[in-house]
N, CA, C, O and the ligand as a Tripos MOL2 file, in Angstrom:
@<TRIPOS>MOLECULE
protein
  289   287    73     0     0
PROTEIN
NO_CHARGES

@<TRIPOS>ATOM
      1 N         103.2200  -42.2110  -74.5700 N.3       1 MET1
      2 CA        104.5570  -42.7820  -74.7580 C.3       1 MET1
      3 C         104.5270  -43.6820  -75.9710 C.2       1 MET1
      4 O         103.6320  -44.5180  -76.0950 O.2       1 MET1
      5 N         105.4720  -43.5350  -76.8550 N.am      2 PRO2
      6 CA        105.4760  -44.3960  -78.0370 C.3       2 PRO2
      7 C         105.7810  -45.8340  -77.6630 C.2       2 PRO2
      8 O         106.5350  -46.1120  -76.7310 O.2       2 PRO2
      9 N         105.2000  -46.7020  -78.3850 N.am      3 ARG3
     10 CA        105.4050  -48.1260  -78.0340 C.3       3 ARG3
     11 C         106.8160  -48.5590  -78.4730 C.2       3 ARG3
     12 O         107.4140  -47.9810  -79.3810 O.2       3 ARG3
     13 N         107.3090  -49.5760  -77.8070 N.am      4 LYS4
     14 CA        108.6310  -50.0960  -78.1650 C.3       4 LYS4
     15 C         108.4920  -50.8380  -79.5030 C.2       4 LYS4
     16 O         107.4330  -51.3560  -79.8560 O.2       4 LYS4
     17 N         109.6040  -50.8590  -80.2140 N.am      5 ARG5
     18 CA        109.6040  -51.5830  -81.4870 C.3       5 ARG5
     19 C         110.0070  -53.0260  -81.2560 C.2       5 ARG5
     20 O         110.7960  -53.3430  -80.3660 O.2       5 ARG5
     21 N         109.4460  -53.8830  -82.0770 N.am      6 HIS6
     22 CA        109.8500  -55.2960  -82.0120 C.3       6 HIS6
     23 C         111.1820  -55.4420  -82.7160 C.2       6 HIS6
     24 O         111.3430  -54.9410  -83.8280 O.2       6 HIS6
     25 N         112.1380  -56.1130  -82.1020 N.am      7 PRO7
     26 CA        113.4610  -56.2460  -82.7300 C.3       7 PRO7
     27 C         113.4440  -57.0580  -84.0280 C.2       7 PRO7
     28 O         114.3620  -56.9530  -84.8410 O.2       7 PRO7
     29 N         112.3900  -57.8720  -84.2200 N.am      8 ASN8
     30 CA        112.2870  -58.6710  -85.4540 C.3       8 ASN8
     31 C         111.3960  -57.9060  -86.4450 C.2       8 ASN8
     32 O         110.2320  -57.6250  -86.1580 O.2       8 ASN8
     33 N         111.9540  -57.5780  -87.6050 N.am      9 GLY9
     34 CA        111.2500  -56.7310  -88.5730 C.3       9 GLY9
     35 C         109.9270  -57.3100  -89.0290 C.2       9 GLY9
     36 O         108.9530  -56.5740  -89.1860 O.2       9 GLY9
     37 N         109.8730  -58.6210  -89.2450 N.am     10 GLU10
     38 CA        108.6130  -59.2110  -89.7110 C.3      10 GLU10
     39 C         107.5370  -59.1750  -88.6470 C.2      10 GLU10
     40 O         106.3590  -58.9910  -88.9530 O.2      10 GLU10
     41 N         107.9350  -59.3490  -87.4010 N.am     11 LEU11
     42 CA        106.9770  -59.2880  -86.3110 C.3      11 LEU11
     43 C         106.5830  -57.8530  -86.0270 C.2      11 LEU11
     44 O         105.4310  -57.5850  -85.6830 O.2      11 LEU11
     45 N         107.5220  -56.9240  -86.1640 N.am     12 GLU12
     46 CA        107.1990  -55.5000  -86.0360 C.3      12 GLU12
     47 C         106.1200  -55.1290  -87.1000 C.2      12 GLU12
     48 O         105.2120  -54.3390  -86.8410 O.2      12 GLU12
     49 N         106.2620  -55.7210  -88.2760 N.am     13 ALA13
     50 CA        105.2880  -55.4450  -89.3300 C.3      13 ALA13
     51 C         103.8900  -55.9440  -88.9210 C.2      13 ALA13
     52 O         102.8910  -55.3010  -89.2430 O.2      13 ALA13
     53 N         103.8140  -57.0790  -88.2170 N.am     14 VAL14
     54 CA        102.5280  -57.5630  -87.7530 C.3      14 VAL14
     55 C         101.9110  -56.6000  -86.7130 C.2      14 VAL14
     56 O         100.7110  -56.3270  -86.7180 O.2      14 VAL14
     57 N         102.7790  -56.1080  -85.8350 N.am     15 LEU15
     58 CA        102.2960  -55.1370  -84.8180 C.3      15 LEU15
     59 C         101.7630  -53.8750  -85.5080 C.2      15 LEU15
     60 O         100.7430  -53.3160  -85.1050 O.2      15 LEU15
     61 N         102.4650  -53.4420  -86.5450 N.am     16 ARG16
     62 CA        101.9910  -52.2500  -87.2580 C.3      16 ARG16
     63 C         100.6970  -52.5000  -87.9700 C.2      16 ARG16
     64 O          99.8130  -51.6440  -87.9980 O.2      16 ARG16
     65 N         100.5780  -53.7080  -88.5650 N.am     17 GLN17
     66 CA         99.3240  -54.0800  -89.2060 C.3      17 GLN17
     67 C          98.2010  -54.0240  -88.1830 C.2      17 GLN17
     68 O          97.1100  -53.5290  -88.4660 O.2      17 GLN17
     69 N          98.4820  -54.5410  -86.9820 N.am     18 ALA18
     70 CA         97.4650  -54.5720  -85.9350 C.3      18 ALA18
     71 C          97.0790  -53.1340  -85.5510 C.2      18 ALA18
     72 O          95.9010  -52.8590  -85.3200 O.2      18 ALA18
     73 N          98.0360  -52.2310  -85.4810 N.am     19 GLU19
     74 CA         97.7440  -50.8630  -85.1210 C.3      19 GLU19
     75 C          96.8600  -50.1830  -86.1450 C.2      19 GLU19
     76 O          95.9990  -49.3720  -85.8060 O.2      19 GLU19
     77 N          97.0890  -50.5310  -87.4210 N.am     20 VAL20
     78 CA         96.2530  -49.9950  -88.4810 C.3      20 VAL20
     79 C          94.7960  -50.4620  -88.2780 C.2      20 VAL20
     80 O          93.8540  -49.7520  -88.6290 O.2      20 VAL20
     81 N          94.6320  -51.6500  -87.7130 N.am     21 LYS21
     82 CA         93.2950  -52.2020  -87.4620 C.3      21 LYS21
     83 C          92.7550  -51.7370  -86.1100 C.2      21 LYS21
     84 O          91.7400  -52.2500  -85.6410 O.2      21 LYS21
     85 N          93.4250  -50.7710  -85.4810 N.am     22 ASP22
     86 CA         93.0130  -50.2350  -84.2010 C.3      22 ASP22
     87 C          93.1750  -51.2180  -83.0290 C.2      22 ASP22
     88 O          92.5230  -51.0600  -81.9970 O.2      22 ASP22
     89 N          94.0080  -52.1920  -83.1790 N.am     23 TRP23
     90 CA         94.3110  -53.0420  -82.0440 C.3      23 TRP23
     91 C          95.2110  -52.2520  -81.1100 C.2      23 TRP23
     92 O          95.9330  -51.3590  -81.5540 O.2      23 TRP23
     93 N          95.1780  -52.5720  -79.8150 N.am     24 THR24
     94 CA         96.0530  -51.9320  -78.8430 C.3      24 THR24
     95 C          97.2700  -52.8220  -78.5790 C.2      24 THR24
     96 O          97.1290  -54.0140  -78.3070 O.2      24 THR24
     97 N          98.4510  -52.2380  -78.6620 N.am     25 ILE25
     98 CA         99.6770  -52.9750  -78.4030 C.3      25 ILE25
     99 C         100.2400  -52.5240  -77.0930 C.2      25 ILE25
    100 O         100.4600  -51.3320  -76.8830 O.2      25 ILE25
    101 N         100.4800  -53.4760  -76.1920 N.am     26 THR26
    102 CA        101.1190  -53.1260  -74.9210 C.3      26 THR26
    103 C         102.3210  -54.0380  -74.6940 C.2      26 THR26
    104 O         102.5330  -54.9850  -75.4510 O.2      26 THR26
    105 N         103.0870  -53.7640  -73.6840 N.am     27 GLY27
    106 CA        104.2110  -54.5980  -73.3440 C.3      27 GLY27
    107 C         105.4210  -54.3000  -74.2460 C.2      27 GLY27
    108 O         105.6000  -53.1840  -74.7340 O.2      27 GLY27
    109 N         106.2220  -55.3160  -74.4390 N.am     28 GLY28
    110 CA        107.4380  -55.1270  -75.2630 C.3      28 GLY28
    111 C         108.6570  -54.8900  -74.4330 C.2      28 GLY28
    112 O         109.7640  -54.8340  -74.9690 O.2      28 GLY28
    113 N         108.4930  -54.7430  -73.1030 N.am     29 GLY29
    114 CA        109.6440  -54.4560  -72.2610 C.3      29 GLY29
    115 C         110.3380  -55.7100  -71.7840 C.2      29 GLY29
    116 O         111.5360  -55.7000  -71.5000 O.2      29 GLY29
    117 N         109.5810  -56.7940  -71.6960 N.am     30 ASP30
    118 CA        110.1270  -57.9670  -71.0350 C.3      30 ASP30
    119 C         110.2350  -59.1250  -72.0170 C.2      30 ASP30
    120 O         111.2520  -59.2730  -72.6960 O.2      30 ASP30
    121 N         109.1890  -59.9480  -72.0970 N.am     31 LYS31
    122 CA        109.2740  -61.1370  -72.9380 C.3      31 LYS31
    123 C         108.3730  -61.0680  -74.1470 C.2      31 LYS31
    124 O         108.6360  -61.7140  -75.1600 O.2      31 LYS31
    125 N         107.3510  -60.3190  -74.0540 N.am     32 TYR32
    126 CA        106.4090  -60.2880  -75.1970 C.3      32 TYR32
    127 C         105.5660  -59.0180  -75.2550 C.2      32 TYR32
    128 O         105.4650  -58.2620  -74.2890 O.2      32 TYR32
    129 N         104.9750  -58.8190  -76.4080 N.am     33 PHE33
    130 CA        103.9690  -57.7770  -76.6070 C.3      33 PHE33
    131 C         102.5900  -58.4400  -76.4920 C.2      33 PHE33
    132 O         102.4260  -59.6370  -76.7260 O.2      33 PHE33
    133 N         101.6000  -57.6020  -76.1170 N.am     34 LYS34
    134 CA        100.2330  -58.0740  -76.1180 C.3      34 LYS34
    135 C          99.4640  -57.2430  -77.1540 C.2      34 LYS34
    136 O          99.5420  -56.0150  -77.1680 O.2      34 LYS34
    137 N          98.7360  -57.9300  -78.0030 N.am     35 MET35
    138 CA         97.8910  -57.2620  -78.9880 C.3      35 MET35
    139 C          96.4520  -57.4790  -78.6240 C.2      35 MET35
    140 O          96.0120  -58.6200  -78.4910 O.2      35 MET35
    141 N          95.6960  -56.3940  -78.4580 N.am     36 LYS36
    142 CA         94.2840  -56.4750  -78.0930 C.3      36 LYS36
    143 C          93.4120  -55.8940  -79.1770 C.2      36 LYS36
    144 O          93.6300  -54.7790  -79.6500 O.2      36 LYS36
    145 N          92.4190  -56.6730  -79.5610 N.am     37 CYS37
    146 CA         91.5050  -56.2800  -80.6320 C.3      37 CYS37
    147 C          90.4470  -55.2980  -80.0750 C.2      37 CYS37
    148 O          90.0590  -55.4010  -78.9110 O.2      37 CYS37
    149 N          89.9890  -54.3570  -80.9060 N.am     38 PRO38
    150 CA         88.9750  -53.3920  -80.4290 C.3      38 PRO38
    151 C          87.5750  -53.9650  -80.4500 C.2      38 PRO38
    152 O          86.6650  -53.2630  -80.0080 O.2      38 PRO38
    153 N          87.3150  -55.1690  -80.9180 N.am     39 CYS39
    154 CA         85.9670  -55.6940  -81.0450 C.3      39 CYS39
    155 C          85.4190  -56.0820  -79.6580 C.2      39 CYS39
    156 O          86.1750  -56.1650  -78.6900 O.2      39 CYS39
    157 N          84.0700  -56.3220  -79.5700 N.am     40 PRO40
    158 CA         83.4800  -56.6580  -78.2680 C.3      40 PRO40
    159 C          84.0150  -57.9370  -77.6770 C.2      40 PRO40
    160 O          83.9690  -58.1190  -76.4610 O.2      40 PRO40
    161 N          84.5230  -58.8280  -78.5050 N.am     41 LYS41
    162 CA         85.0940  -60.0800  -77.9770 C.3      41 LYS41
    163 C          86.4470  -59.9050  -77.3590 C.2      41 LYS41
    164 O          86.9380  -60.7990  -76.6700 O.2      41 LYS41
    165 N          87.0780  -58.7390  -77.5980 N.am     42 LYS42
    166 CA         88.4050  -58.4150  -77.0530 C.3      42 LYS42
    167 C          89.4060  -59.5430  -77.3170 C.2      42 LYS42
    168 O          90.0640  -60.0350  -76.4000 O.2      42 LYS42
    169 N          89.5060  -59.9310  -78.5550 N.am     43 CYS43
    170 CA         90.4800  -60.9470  -78.9190 C.3      43 CYS43
    171 C          91.8390  -60.4550  -78.5070 C.2      43 CYS43
    172 O          92.1180  -59.2570  -78.5530 O.2      43 CYS43
    173 N          92.6980  -61.3910  -78.1000 N.am     44 MET44
    174 CA         94.0080  -61.0310  -77.6340 C.3      44 MET44
    175 C          95.0450  -62.0330  -78.1360 C.2      44 MET44
    176 O          94.7720  -63.2250  -78.2760 O.2      44 MET44
    177 N          96.2250  -61.5210  -78.3960 N.am     45 LYS45
    178 CA         97.3040  -62.4440  -78.8370 C.3      45 LYS45
    179 C          98.6100  -61.8780  -78.2900 C.2      45 LYS45
    180 O          98.8140  -60.6640  -78.2660 O.2      45 LYS45
    181 N          99.4660  -62.7510  -77.8640 N.am     46 THR46
    182 CA        100.7970  -62.2950  -77.4320 C.3      46 THR46
    183 C         101.7930  -62.5420  -78.5620 C.2      46 THR46
    184 O         101.6620  -63.4910  -79.3340 O.2      46 THR46
    185 N         102.7680  -61.6810  -78.6360 N.am     47 VAL47
    186 CA        103.8620  -61.8180  -79.6210 C.3      47 VAL47
    187 C         105.1610  -61.8110  -78.8430 C.2      47 VAL47
    188 O         105.5240  -60.8100  -78.2250 O.2      47 VAL47
    189 N         105.8500  -62.9210  -78.8790 N.am     48 HIS48
    190 CA        107.0820  -63.0100  -78.1260 C.3      48 HIS48
    191 C         108.1940  -62.1920  -78.7140 C.2      48 HIS48
    192 O         108.2730  -62.0140  -79.9300 O.2      48 HIS48
    193 N         109.0620  -61.6870  -77.8490 N.am     49 LEU49
    194 CA        110.1980  -60.9060  -78.3390 C.3      49 LEU49
    195 C         111.2560  -61.7970  -78.9820 C.2      49 LEU49
    196 O         111.9540  -61.3830  -79.9070 O.2      49 LEU49
    197 N         111.3630  -62.9980  -78.4900 N.am     50 SER50
    198 CA        112.3110  -63.9460  -79.0910 C.3      50 SER50
    199 C         111.5180  -65.0730  -79.7340 C.2      50 SER50
    200 O         111.1300  -66.0290  -79.0630 O.2      50 SER50
    201 N         111.2820  -64.9610  -81.0250 N.am     51 PRO51
    202 CA        110.5030  -65.9870  -81.7200 C.3      51 PRO51
    203 C         111.1500  -67.3580  -81.5550 C.2      51 PRO51
    204 O         112.3730  -67.4970  -81.6010 O.2      51 PRO51
    205 N         110.3040  -68.3620  -81.3620 N.am     52 SER52
    206 CA        110.8160  -69.6880  -81.0220 C.3      52 SER52
    207 C         111.3710  -70.4380  -82.2140 C.2      52 SER52
    208 O         112.0090  -71.4760  -82.0440 O.2      52 SER52
    209 N         111.1430  -69.9380  -83.4110 N.am     53 GLY53
    210 CA        111.6920  -70.6650  -84.5640 C.3      53 GLY53
    211 C         111.2550  -70.0050  -85.8810 C.2      53 GLY53
    212 O         110.5930  -68.9670  -85.8960 O.2      53 GLY53
    213 N         111.6440  -70.6390  -86.9570 N.am     54 ALA54
    214 CA        111.4000  -70.0840  -88.2710 C.3      54 ALA54
    215 C         109.9170  -70.0240  -88.5900 C.2      54 ALA54
    216 O         109.4860  -69.2010  -89.3970 O.2      54 ALA54
    217 N         109.1330  -70.8930  -87.9590 N.am     55 ASN55
    218 CA        107.7000  -70.8990  -88.2740 C.3      55 ASN55
    219 C         106.8720  -70.0050  -87.3720 C.2      55 ASN55
    220 O         105.6440  -69.9940  -87.4460 O.2      55 ASN55
    221 N         107.5610  -69.2490  -86.5150 N.am     56 TYR56
    222 CA        106.8100  -68.4410  -85.5290 C.3      56 TYR56
    223 C         105.8430  -67.4840  -86.1990 C.2      56 TYR56
    224 O         104.6720  -67.3980  -85.8260 O.2      56 TYR56
    225 N         106.3480  -66.7650  -87.1950 N.am     57 LEU57
    226 CA        105.5120  -65.7680  -87.8720 C.3      57 LEU57
    227 C         104.3080  -66.4380  -88.5330 C.2      57 LEU57
    228 O         103.1850  -65.9530  -88.4040 O.2      57 LEU57
    229 N         104.5310  -67.5440  -89.2360 N.am     58 ARG58
    230 CA        103.4360  -68.2150  -89.9340 C.3      58 ARG58
    231 C         102.4080  -68.7600  -88.9350 C.2      58 ARG58
    232 O         101.1990  -68.6700  -89.1510 O.2      58 ARG58
    233 N         102.9210  -69.3290  -87.8380 N.am     59 ASN59
    234 CA        102.0080  -69.8570  -86.8070 C.3      59 ASN59
    235 C         101.2010  -68.7240  -86.1660 C.2      59 ASN59
    236 O         100.0040  -68.8510  -85.9060 O.2      59 ASN59
    237 N         101.9040  -67.6130  -85.9220 N.am     60 LEU60
    238 CA        101.2230  -66.4760  -85.3220 C.3      60 LEU60
    239 C         100.0710  -65.9920  -86.1960 C.2      60 LEU60
    240 O          98.9600  -65.7740  -85.7140 O.2      60 LEU60
    241 N         100.3460  -65.8300  -87.4670 N.am     61 LEU61
    242 CA         99.3100  -65.3660  -88.3790 C.3      61 LEU61
    243 C          98.1590  -66.3720  -88.4840 C.2      61 LEU61
    244 O          96.9930  -65.9930  -88.5870 O.2      61 LEU61
    245 N          98.5110  -67.6580  -88.4560 N.am     62 GLY62
    246 CA         97.4920  -68.6980  -88.4830 C.3      62 GLY62
    247 C          96.6040  -68.6390  -87.2800 C.2      62 GLY62
    248 O          95.3840  -68.7610  -87.3910 O.2      62 GLY62
    249 N          97.2220  -68.4460  -86.0920 N.am     63 GLN63
    250 CA         96.4210  -68.3530  -84.8640 C.3      63 GLN63
    251 C          95.5420  -67.0990  -84.8820 C.2      63 GLN63
    252 O          94.3990  -67.1270  -84.4270 O.2      63 GLN63
    253 N          96.0770  -66.0230  -85.4010 N.am     64 LEU64
    254 CA         95.2860  -64.7690  -85.4560 C.3      64 LEU64
    255 C          94.0630  -64.9970  -86.3370 C.2      64 LEU64
    256 O          92.9670  -64.5580  -85.9890 O.2      64 LEU64
    257 N          94.2320  -65.6740  -87.4690 N.am     65 ARG65
    258 CA         93.1250  -65.8790  -88.3840 C.3      65 ARG65
    259 C          92.1000  -66.8340  -87.8060 C.2      65 ARG65
    260 O          90.9000  -66.6710  -88.0250 O.2      65 ARG65
    261 N          92.5690  -67.8300  -87.0690 N.am     66 ARG66
    262 CA         91.6450  -68.8420  -86.5090 C.3      66 ARG66
    263 C          90.9600  -68.3440  -85.2430 C.2      66 ARG66
    264 O          89.7560  -68.5310  -85.0710 O.2      66 ARG66
    265 N          91.7230  -67.7110  -84.3570 N.am     67 ALA67
    266 CA         91.2200  -67.4790  -83.0020 C.3      67 ALA67
    267 C          90.7410  -66.0510  -82.7710 C.2      67 ALA67
    268 O          90.1670  -65.7630  -81.7200 O.2      67 ALA67
    269 N          90.9630  -65.1510  -83.7260 N.am     68 THR68
    270 CA         90.5380  -63.7680  -83.5170 C.3      68 THR68
    271 C          89.8230  -63.3030  -84.7970 C.2      68 THR68
    272 O          89.6740  -64.0670  -85.7510 O.2      68 THR68
    273 N          89.3910  -62.0540  -84.7960 N.am     69 CYS69
    274 CA         88.6900  -61.5390  -85.9730 C.3      69 CYS69
    275 C          89.6810  -60.8670  -86.9470 C.2      69 CYS69
    276 O          89.2860  -60.0390  -87.7680 O.2      69 CYS69
    277 N          90.9300  -61.2230  -86.8460 N.am     70 TRP70
    278 CA         91.9690  -60.7330  -87.7560 C.3      70 TRP70
    279 C          91.6120  -61.0310  -89.1840 C.2      70 TRP70
    280 O          91.2000  -62.1440  -89.5110 O.2      70 TRP70
    281 N          91.7670  -60.0430  -90.0400 N.am     71 GLU71
    282 CA         91.6180  -60.2650  -91.4800 C.3      71 GLU71
    283 C          92.7840  -59.6180  -92.2120 C.2      71 GLU71
    284 O          93.2470  -58.5470  -91.8190 O.2      71 GLU71
    285 N          93.2550  -60.2510  -93.2550 N.am     72 ASP72
    286 CA         94.3560  -59.7010  -94.0300 C.3      72 ASP72
    287 C          93.8490  -58.7110  -95.0320 C.2      72 ASP72
    288 O          94.6360  -58.1360  -95.7850 O.2      72 ASP72
    289 ZN         88.2580  -59.2340  -82.2260 Zn       73 ZN73
@<TRIPOS>BOND
     1     1     2 1
     2     2     3 1
     3     3     4 2
     4     3     5 am
     5     5     6 1
     6     6     7 1
     7     7     8 2
     8     7     9 am
     9     9    10 1
    10    10    11 1
    11    11    12 2
    12    11    13 am
    13    13    14 1
    14    14    15 1
    15    15    16 2
    16    15    17 am
    17    17    18 1
    18    18    19 1
    19    19    20 2
    20    19    21 am
    21    21    22 1
    22    22    23 1
    23    23    24 2
    24    23    25 am
    25    25    26 1
    26    26    27 1
    27    27    28 2
    28    27    29 am
    29    29    30 1
    30    30    31 1
    31    31    32 2
    32    31    33 am
    33    33    34 1
    34    34    35 1
    35    35    36 2
    36    35    37 am
    37    37    38 1
    38    38    39 1
    39    39    40 2
    40    39    41 am
    41    41    42 1
    42    42    43 1
    43    43    44 2
    44    43    45 am
    45    45    46 1
    46    46    47 1
    47    47    48 2
    48    47    49 am
    49    49    50 1
    50    50    51 1
    51    51    52 2
    52    51    53 am
    53    53    54 1
    54    54    55 1
    55    55    56 2
    56    55    57 am
    57    57    58 1
    58    58    59 1
    59    59    60 2
    60    59    61 am
    61    61    62 1
    62    62    63 1
    63    63    64 2
    64    63    65 am
    65    65    66 1
    66    66    67 1
    67    67    68 2
    68    67    69 am
    69    69    70 1
    70    70    71 1
    71    71    72 2
    72    71    73 am
    73    73    74 1
    74    74    75 1
    75    75    76 2
    76    75    77 am
    77    77    78 1
    78    78    79 1
    79    79    80 2
    80    79    81 am
    81    81    82 1
    82    82    83 1
    83    83    84 2
    84    83    85 am
    85    85    86 1
    86    86    87 1
    87    87    88 2
    88    87    89 am
    89    89    90 1
    90    90    91 1
    91    91    92 2
    92    91    93 am
    93    93    94 1
    94    94    95 1
    95    95    96 2
    96    95    97 am
    97    97    98 1
    98    98    99 1
    99    99   100 2
   100    99   101 am
   101   101   102 1
   102   102   103 1
   103   103   104 2
   104   103   105 am
   105   105   106 1
   106   106   107 1
   107   107   108 2
   108   107   109 am
   109   109   110 1
   110   110   111 1
   111   111   112 2
   112   111   113 am
   113   113   114 1
   114   114   115 1
   115   115   116 2
   116   115   117 am
   117   117   118 1
   118   118   119 1
   119   119   120 2
   120   119   121 am
   121   121   122 1
   122   122   123 1
   123   123   124 2
   124   123   125 am
   125   125   126 1
   126   126   127 1
   127   127   128 2
   128   127   129 am
   129   129   130 1
   130   130   131 1
   131   131   132 2
   132   131   133 am
   133   133   134 1
   134   134   135 1
   135   135   136 2
   136   135   137 am
   137   137   138 1
   138   138   139 1
   139   139   140 2
   140   139   141 am
   141   141   142 1
   142   142   143 1
   143   143   144 2
   144   143   145 am
   145   145   146 1
   146   146   147 1
   147   147   148 2
   148   147   149 am
   149   149   150 1
   150   150   151 1
   151   151   152 2
   152   151   153 am
   153   153   154 1
   154   154   155 1
   155   155   156 2
   156   155   157 am
   157   157   158 1
   158   158   159 1
   159   159   160 2
   160   159   161 am
   161   161   162 1
   162   162   163 1
   163   163   164 2
   164   163   165 am
   165   165   166 1
   166   166   167 1
   167   167   168 2
   168   167   169 am
   169   169   170 1
   170   170   171 1
   171   171   172 2
   172   171   173 am
   173   173   174 1
   174   174   175 1
   175   175   176 2
   176   175   177 am
   177   177   178 1
   178   178   179 1
   179   179   180 2
   180   179   181 am
   181   181   182 1
   182   182   183 1
   183   183   184 2
   184   183   185 am
   185   185   186 1
   186   186   187 1
   187   187   188 2
   188   187   189 am
   189   189   190 1
   190   190   191 1
   191   191   192 2
   192   191   193 am
   193   193   194 1
   194   194   195 1
   195   195   196 2
   196   195   197 am
   197   197   198 1
   198   198   199 1
   199   199   200 2
   200   199   201 am
   201   201   202 1
   202   202   203 1
   203   203   204 2
   204   203   205 am
   205   205   206 1
   206   206   207 1
   207   207   208 2
   208   207   209 am
   209   209   210 1
   210   210   211 1
   211   211   212 2
   212   211   213 am
   213   213   214 1
   214   214   215 1
   215   215   216 2
   216   215   217 am
   217   217   218 1
   218   218   219 1
   219   219   220 2
   220   219   221 am
   221   221   222 1
   222   222   223 1
   223   223   224 2
   224   223   225 am
   225   225   226 1
   226   226   227 1
   227   227   228 2
   228   227   229 am
   229   229   230 1
   230   230   231 1
   231   231   232 2
   232   231   233 am
   233   233   234 1
   234   234   235 1
   235   235   236 2
   236   235   237 am
   237   237   238 1
   238   238   239 1
   239   239   240 2
   240   239   241 am
   241   241   242 1
   242   242   243 1
   243   243   244 2
   244   243   245 am
   245   245   246 1
   246   246   247 1
   247   247   248 2
   248   247   249 am
   249   249   250 1
   250   250   251 1
   251   251   252 2
   252   251   253 am
   253   253   254 1
   254   254   255 1
   255   255   256 2
   256   255   257 am
   257   257   258 1
   258   258   259 1
   259   259   260 2
   260   259   261 am
   261   261   262 1
   262   262   263 1
   263   263   264 2
   264   263   265 am
   265   265   266 1
   266   266   267 1
   267   267   268 2
   268   267   269 am
   269   269   270 1
   270   270   271 1
   271   271   272 2
   272   271   273 am
   273   273   274 1
   274   274   275 1
   275   275   276 2
   276   275   277 am
   277   277   278 1
   278   278   279 1
   279   279   280 2
   280   279   281 am
   281   281   282 1
   282   282   283 1
   283   283   284 2
   284   283   285 am
   285   285   286 1
   286   286   287 1
   287   287   288 2
@<TRIPOS>SUBSTRUCTURE
     1 MET1         2 RESIDUE 1 A MET
     2 PRO2         6 RESIDUE 1 A PRO
     3 ARG3        10 RESIDUE 1 A ARG
     4 LYS4        14 RESIDUE 1 A LYS
     5 ARG5        18 RESIDUE 1 A ARG
     6 HIS6        22 RESIDUE 1 A HIS
     7 PRO7        26 RESIDUE 1 A PRO
     8 ASN8        30 RESIDUE 1 A ASN
     9 GLY9        34 RESIDUE 1 A GLY
    10 GLU10       38 RESIDUE 1 A GLU
    11 LEU11       42 RESIDUE 1 A LEU
    12 GLU12       46 RESIDUE 1 A GLU
    13 ALA13       50 RESIDUE 1 A ALA
    14 VAL14       54 RESIDUE 1 A VAL
    15 LEU15       58 RESIDUE 1 A LEU
    16 ARG16       62 RESIDUE 1 A ARG
    17 GLN17       66 RESIDUE 1 A GLN
    18 ALA18       70 RESIDUE 1 A ALA
    19 GLU19       74 RESIDUE 1 A GLU
    20 VAL20       78 RESIDUE 1 A VAL
    21 LYS21       82 RESIDUE 1 A LYS
    22 ASP22       86 RESIDUE 1 A ASP
    23 TRP23       90 RESIDUE 1 A TRP
    24 THR24       94 RESIDUE 1 A THR
    25 ILE25       98 RESIDUE 1 A ILE
    26 THR26      102 RESIDUE 1 A THR
    27 GLY27      106 RESIDUE 1 A GLY
    28 GLY28      110 RESIDUE 1 A GLY
    29 GLY29      114 RESIDUE 1 A GLY
    30 ASP30      118 RESIDUE 1 A ASP
    31 LYS31      122 RESIDUE 1 A LYS
    32 TYR32      126 RESIDUE 1 A TYR
    33 PHE33      130 RESIDUE 1 A PHE
    34 LYS34      134 RESIDUE 1 A LYS
    35 MET35      138 RESIDUE 1 A MET
    36 LYS36      142 RESIDUE 1 A LYS
    37 CYS37      146 RESIDUE 1 A CYS
    38 PRO38      150 RESIDUE 1 A PRO
    39 CYS39      154 RESIDUE 1 A CYS
    40 PRO40      158 RESIDUE 1 A PRO
    41 LYS41      162 RESIDUE 1 A LYS
    42 LYS42      166 RESIDUE 1 A LYS
    43 CYS43      170 RESIDUE 1 A CYS
    44 MET44      174 RESIDUE 1 A MET
    45 LYS45      178 RESIDUE 1 A LYS
    46 THR46      182 RESIDUE 1 A THR
    47 VAL47      186 RESIDUE 1 A VAL
    48 HIS48      190 RESIDUE 1 A HIS
    49 LEU49      194 RESIDUE 1 A LEU
    50 SER50      198 RESIDUE 1 A SER
    51 PRO51      202 RESIDUE 1 A PRO
    52 SER52      206 RESIDUE 1 A SER
    53 GLY53      210 RESIDUE 1 A GLY
    54 ALA54      214 RESIDUE 1 A ALA
    55 ASN55      218 RESIDUE 1 A ASN
    56 TYR56      222 RESIDUE 1 A TYR
    57 LEU57      226 RESIDUE 1 A LEU
    58 ARG58      230 RESIDUE 1 A ARG
    59 ASN59      234 RESIDUE 1 A ASN
    60 LEU60      238 RESIDUE 1 A LEU
    61 LEU61      242 RESIDUE 1 A LEU
    62 GLY62      246 RESIDUE 1 A GLY
    63 GLN63      250 RESIDUE 1 A GLN
    64 LEU64      254 RESIDUE 1 A LEU
    65 ARG65      258 RESIDUE 1 A ARG
    66 ARG66      262 RESIDUE 1 A ARG
    67 ALA67      266 RESIDUE 1 A ALA
    68 THR68      270 RESIDUE 1 A THR
    69 CYS69      274 RESIDUE 1 A CYS
    70 TRP70      278 RESIDUE 1 A TRP
    71 GLU71      282 RESIDUE 1 A GLU
    72 ASP72      286 RESIDUE 1 A ASP
    73 ZN73       289 GROUP 0 **** ****
């Protein structure tokens, strides 16, 4: 089943970037998506469907860089 799209274009772009990195995207039906990293540490990050503010995208990317093996 194809995954649901994020209604926010910039956050949808992050999900697509994650998919390119072989992360698994689940959810999207209720309040948030879950992004799971393929590495042995199984890094995980949630992406809310309703971003809490203008800094949400920047904060999300910051957390990904700090707390997971995300690389740009
Ligand atoms: Zn990882």
